[in-house]
C-alpha positions in Angstrom: 93.3 106.0 129.1 94.7 104.7 125.4 92.7 104.4 122.3 92.9 100.7 122.4 90.9 100.2 125.6 87.2 100.9 126.3 85.6 102.2 129.4 86.8 99.4 131.9 90.2 99.7 130.8 90.0 95.9 129.1 92.4 96.1 125.7 89.4 96.1 122.6 89.9 95.2 118.7 91.6 97.6 116.8 90.0 98.9 114.0 91.5 97.8 110.6 91.6 99.6 107.3 93.1 98.2 104.0 95.5 100.5 102.4 94.4 100.2 98.4 96.9 101.3 95.6 95.4 102.1 92.2 97.6 103.4 89.4 96.2 107.0 90.0 95.7 107.0 93.5 96.3 105.3 97.5 93.2 105.3 99.5 92.2 103.4 102.8 89.3 101.5 103.3 88.1 100.8 106.8 87.2 97.5 108.0 84.5 95.7 110.1 85.4 94.3 113.8 84.3 91.0 112.2 82.4 89.1 109.3 83.8 89.0 106.5 84.0 90.9 102.8 84.7 90.2 99.4 87.1 92.2 97.5 86.3 92.4 93.4 85.6 94.3 90.3 81.5 93.8 90.7 79.5 96.5 92.0 78.3 94.1 94.7 81.7 93.4 96.3 82.3 94.6 99.8 85.2 96.4 98.6 85.2 97.6 95.0 88.2 97.2 93.0 87.8 99.0 89.8 90.9 97.5 88.1 91.5 95.3 84.7 93.3 92.9 86.8 90.7 91.9 89.3 88.3 89.6 89.1 84.8 90.3 90.0 84.8 88.2 92.9 88.0 87.9 93.7 88.6 87.4 97.4 87.6 86.5 100.8 88.9 88.7 103.9 87.4 87.0 107.0 87.9 89.3 109.7 87.8 88.6 113.7 90.2 87.4 116.5 92.3 85.7 113.1 92.5 87.3 110.0 92.5 85.4 106.9 92.3 86.0 102.6 91.0 83.4 100.5 91.2 83.3 96.6 88.0 82.9 95.6 89.3 81.2 92.0 90.4 84.7 90.4 91.8 85.0 86.7 94.7 86.8 87.8 95.8 85.5 91.2 96.1 86.8 94.6 99.9 86.9 96.2 100.6 86.5 99.9 103.3 85.7 101.7 105.4 85.6 98.6 103.4 83.3 96.8 100.2 82.7 94.6 97.4 81.3 96.6 95.8 78.4 94.7 91.8 78.7 94.2 90.1 78.6 97.1 92.9 78.5 99.5 93.0 80.1 102.5 96.1 81.9 104.3 96.3 83.9 107.8 97.2 87.6 107.7 98.7 89.9 110.6 99.0 94.0 110.8 101.4 95.5 108.4 100.8 92.2 106.0 100.8 93.2 102.4 99.4 91.4 99.2 98.0 91.7 95.8 94.7 91.3 94.4 95.5 90.6 90.8 98.0 93.3 90.2 96.4 95.9 93.0 99.0 96.2 96.1 96.9 96.2 99.7 98.3 96.4 103.0 96.3 95.6 106.0 97.0 98.8 108.6 95.7 99.6 112.1 93.3 103.0 111.9 94.8 105.5 113.5 93.2 108.0 115.7 93.7 111.6 115.6 95.5 111.6 118.8 97.5 108.9 117.6 98.6 110.6 114.9 102.2 111.7 115.9 104.6 108.4 115.3 107.3 107.1 117.8 110.4 109.3 117.4 108.5 113.0 117.3 106.9 114.8 120.3 103.6 116.3 119.9 104.8 119.8 118.4 106.2 118.1 115.4 110.1 118.4 116.5 111.9 115.5 115.8 113.4 113.6 119.0 114.2 110.8 117.1 114.2 108.1 114.2 110.5 107.7 113.2 109.2 104.0 113.4 108.0 104.6 109.8 111.5 105.9 108.4 111.4 104.5 104.9 109.5 103.6 102.1 109.3 99.4 101.2 112.1 99.1 98.9 114.2 102.0 100.2 118.0 101.8 99.4 120.6 103.7 101.0 121.9 106.0 98.3 126.0 107.1 98.0 126.1 109.7 95.4 126.7 113.2 96.5 123.9 114.4 94.5 121.5 112.3 96.4 123.1 113.0 99.8 122.2 116.5 98.9 118.5 115.5 98.2 118.1 113.2 101.4 119.4 116.2 103.5 117.1 118.8 102.2 114.0 116.0 103.0 115.3 115.4 106.6 115.1 119.2 106.9 112.0 120.0 106.0 110.2 117.0 107.1 109.0 117.9 110.4 107.6 121.0 109.4 104.1 121.5 106.9 105.7 123.3 104.8 104.8 122.4 101.3 107.3 120.8 98.9 107.6 120.5 95.1 109.6 117.8 94.1 111.3 118.2 90.5 113.0 115.7 88.1 113.0 113.7 84.8 110.6 110.8 84.7 111.7 108.1 86.2 114.1 109.3 88.8 112.1 108.5 91.8 110.1 111.4 92.8 107.2 109.3 94.1 109.5 107.3 96.5 111.2 110.4 98.1 107.5 111.9 98.4 106.9 108.7 100.4 110.0 109.3 102.2 109.2 112.6 103.3 106.0 111.3 105.0 107.4 108.4 106.6 110.0 110.8 108.4 107.4 113.6 109.1 105.2 113.9 112.1 102.0 112.5 109.8 103.6 109.1 109.3 101.1 107.4 110.9 98.2 108.7 108.9 97.8 108.5 105.1 99.8 109.4 102.0 97.6 110.1 99.7 98.8 109.7 96.1 97.2 111.1 92.9 98.3 111.4 89.5 97.0 114.5 88.2 97.2 113.5 84.1 95.4 110.1 85.1 92.0 111.5 86.8 89.6 112.1 84.0 89.2 116.1 83.3 85.3 115.8 83.9 85.3 114.3 87.2 88.8 115.9 88.8 87.1 118.5 91.0 84.3 116.2 92.4 87.3 113.4 93.2 89.6 116.0 94.5 87.0 117.9 96.5 83.7 116.1 96.8 80.3 116.7 95.8 77.1 117.4 97.0 73.7 115.1 96.5 72.3 116.7 92.9 75.2 118.8 92.2 75.3 116.7 89.0 73.5 114.2 87.0 74.3 111.4 88.5 75.3 112.8 92.1 72.6 110.6 93.8 74.3 111.2 97.1 77.2 113.4 98.8 80.6 112.3 98.4 83.5 113.7 100.5 86.6 114.1 98.1 90.2 112.5 98.0 92.1 115.6 99.7 89.2 115.6 102.9 89.8 111.7 102.9 93.5 112.4 103.8 92.8 114.7 106.6 95.9 114.7 109.3 97.9 113.0 106.4 100.1 113.9 102.8 98.4 114.3 99.6 101.1 113.7 97.0 100.6 115.5 93.3 102.2 113.7 91.0 102.2 115.7 87.5 100.6 118.5 88.8 101.5 120.7 85.7 98.7 118.8 84.2 96.2 120.0 86.6 93.5 122.0 84.7 92.9 125.7 85.3 89.7 125.2 87.2 91.4 122.8 89.8 93.7 125.0 90.1 92.0 127.2 91.3 90.3 125.6 94.0 93.4 124.1 95.1 95.2 127.0 95.4 91.8 128.0 98.0 92.5 124.8 100.0 96.5 125.8 100.2 95.8 129.1 101.4 92.8 128.6 104.0 93.2 124.6 104.4 89.4 124.7 103.4 88.2 122.6 100.3 84.4 123.4 98.8 82.8 120.6 97.4 81.1 120.8 94.0 77.5 122.0 94.6 78.3 122.8 98.1 77.4 126.2 100.4 80.0 126.2 102.8 83.4 125.1 103.4 85.2 122.3 105.1 88.4 122.0 107.3 91.0 120.3 106.1 94.6 119.3 108.1 96.7 118.3 104.8 100.3 118.9 104.1 100.9 118.8 100.0 104.1 117.5 98.3 103.8 117.9 94.6 106.0 116.9 91.8 106.6 117.1 88.2 109.1 116.7 85.4 108.2 120.2 83.3 109.5 123.4 83.9 107.2 125.2 85.7 108.0 128.9 85.1 107.9 127.6 81.3 104.1 126.7 81.8 103.8 129.5 84.0 104.5 132.2 80.6 102.7 130.0 78.6 99.7 130.3 80.7 98.5 126.8 81.6 99.6 126.8 85.3 98.9 129.9 87.9 101.9 131.6 89.5 100.2 132.0 92.4 99.8 128.4 93.1 103.1 127.5 92.2 104.1 130.1 94.5 102.3 127.9 97.5 103.2 124.2 96.2 107.2 125.9 95.9 107.5 126.4 99.8 110.9 124.3 98.8 111.8 123.1 96.0 114.1 119.7 95.7 115.6 118.7 92.6 116.0 114.8 92.0 119.3 114.4 90.0 118.7 111.7 86.7 120.4 108.5 87.7 123.1 109.4 84.7 124.2 111.7 87.6 124.3 108.8 90.2 125.9 105.7 88.4 127.5 104.3 91.5 124.1 103.6 92.6 123.5 101.6 89.4 124.4 98.4 90.9 123.0 98.6 93.9 119.6 99.3 92.0 120.0 96.6 89.8 120.5 93.9 92.1 117.6 94.8 94.4 115.1 94.8 91.4 116.4 91.7 90.4 115.7 90.1 93.6 112.5 91.7 94.2 111.7 90.3 90.2 112.5 86.6 91.2 110.4 87.2 94.5 107.2 87.8 92.4 108.3 85.1 89.6 108.8 82.2 92.8 112.4 81.5 91.7 115.9 82.4 92.9 117.4 85.5 91.2 120.0 85.6 88.4 123.5 86.1 88.5 124.4 89.8 86.6 127.7 89.1 84.8 130.4 91.6 85.0 130.0 92.2 81.0 125.8 93.0 81.8 127.0 95.2 85.0 129.3 96.8 82.4 126.9 97.8 80.0 124.7 98.5 82.4 126.9 101.2 84.3 127.7 102.7 80.4 124.2 103.5 79.5 122.6 107.1 79.6 119.3 105.7 80.7 116.9 108.1 79.4 114.2 106.9 81.5 116.2 106.8 84.7 115.3 104.4 87.6 111.9 102.6 86.0 113.9 102.2 82.6 116.5 100.3 84.9 113.7 98.5 86.6 111.9 97.4 83.3 115.2 96.1 81.9 116.1 94.2 84.6 112.5 92.6 84.8 112.7 91.9 81.3 116.0 90.4 81.4 115.4 87.9 84.3 112.3 86.8 81.7 114.4 85.7 78.9 117.8 84.6 80.6 116.6 81.3 81.2 118.5 79.6 84.4 121.3 81.1 83.4 123.3 84.5 84.5 122.1 87.8 83.1 124.2 88.6 80.2 124.8 91.4 77.4 122.3 90.1 75.0 119.3 90.0 77.5 119.5 93.5 78.3 116.6 95.9 76.2 119.4 98.5 75.4 120.5 100.4 72.0 123.8 98.8 71.3 124.9 103.0 69.9 123.9 104.1 73.8 125.8 101.5 75.6 128.4 101.8 73.3 128.6 98.0 73.2 130.5 96.0 70.5 130.0 92.7 71.9 127.8 89.8 70.2 124.4 89.8 70.0 121.6 87.9 68.9 117.9 88.4 68.2 116.5 92.0 67.5 117.4 95.1 69.6 113.9 96.0 71.1 113.3 100.1 71.5 114.2 101.5 74.5 111.0 102.5 76.8 108.8 100.9 79.5 108.0 97.4 78.7 104.8 96.6 79.7 102.9 94.7 77.3 106.5 93.7 75.6 107.1 92.0 78.7 104.4 90.4 79.3 104.1 88.8 75.5 108.1 88.1 76.1 107.1 85.8 79.4 104.0 84.5 77.4 106.6 83.1 74.6 109.0 81.6 76.6 106.2 79.9 78.6 104.4 78.5 75.9 107.8 77.5 74.6 108.9 75.3 77.6 105.1 73.8 77.8 105.4 72.7 74.2 108.8 71.3 74.9 107.3 69.5 78.0 104.5 68.4 76.3 102.1 70.1 78.7 103.4 69.1 81.9 103.6 72.1 84.1 105.6 70.6 87.2 108.4 70.3 84.3 107.6 73.7 82.9 108.2 75.5 86.2 111.1 73.6 87.1 112.4 74.3 84.0 111.8 77.9 84.2 112.8 78.4 87.2 109.6 79.5 89.0 106.9 77.8 91.4 104.0 75.7 90.1 101.5 78.0 91.6 102.9 81.5 89.9 103.1 79.3 86.5 99.5 78.4 86.9 98.6 82.1 87.7 100.1 82.8 84.2 98.1 80.7 82.6 94.8 81.8 84.2 96.0 85.3 83.4 96.2 84.5 79.6 93.6 81.9 79.5 95.6 79.0 79.0 94.7 76.7 81.5 93.3 73.2 80.5 94.5 74.0 77.1 97.2 71.7 75.7 100.3 73.9 74.1 100.2 74.2 70.1 103.2 72.0 68.5 
């Protein structure tokens, strides 16, 4: 009898969950078969999302024969089916649909049983019999460089095994995307991929977060709590920035790798877990071992296979397809058609050394789309150092520094929106038209900045 049928053989409702991605981890939360769940930052929310972009009561998910999502007048908006929902607007959801609560990505996924843990394309011994159904991460592209083809061959070679893998490469080269690709092409693809950034976990709570704790193990431990590793049972655990893991946590992780058991803080007995570990670092772990900051025995357990991911400067034929993919994605988020890339701008992108790799390229494209207006992206719209590109063409305005954009990108976008609102006398529909974005996307940004209902200053 299949996992979706009851004792009478009738098809029953499939249990669902939300896959939620926060900056330091990705996890799943099971959903009831019917009723409603509030998503928000409040402790009283049915599903608490502890992120600054999320309102206290941000959105409502209704469950039953039909599944709907409603924005509750949130400050930073709810994005579903490619657009920003208006306050109290309801939209239908289907299994596999992704949406955003503020800036937190969420996906509606089915809950898989342990018997269903092997995806189509693999037999139950873990030997590949064909391409897995979930064989590539969202946004993946087909790299053409010889260097990345070698990386892909290594990933394919190790995917069907349970061997631990260490991904090594500079910041921003795509280690997390490679980890997801490895998971999706493995026999564990139908189960959880838990992403953990070791540098983002609070050091005082890292052992409790990773391995769980028993009631009374420390002040504030009012109830037992399973750890994040245990929550990924049957799946893959991706440990990003593994070199930042404190020594006490390294000792406990070594035990998990050796015996596939976790010992909760304050616990007296181990709990068996079935997980595959993929770790990543931009540091030289051999140097970290020599300096006494990383355990050599943990290194050998993690590096069952070491895969080095080349920097973008060694994959220059991939710059153009990546830039166009980032341009299309950014335009969709802004609710506008993508701008064209001028030949001069493309040549500049291909000459740049990209010290920040793919992440720097994505940020540069997103900023250029904001500042270029309705026209094509030209050289002057790219936030690149002149000396780095070797370009001596005309340039207007100050040259921004290289690096991640974050607040800088938001400030540039805000200044441009405010300027257009002034020019249109506060007419939001006309401003949205001139900016090349939907009115809903414009309103979401105004709400985020607390500008709704205010007349623009002249």
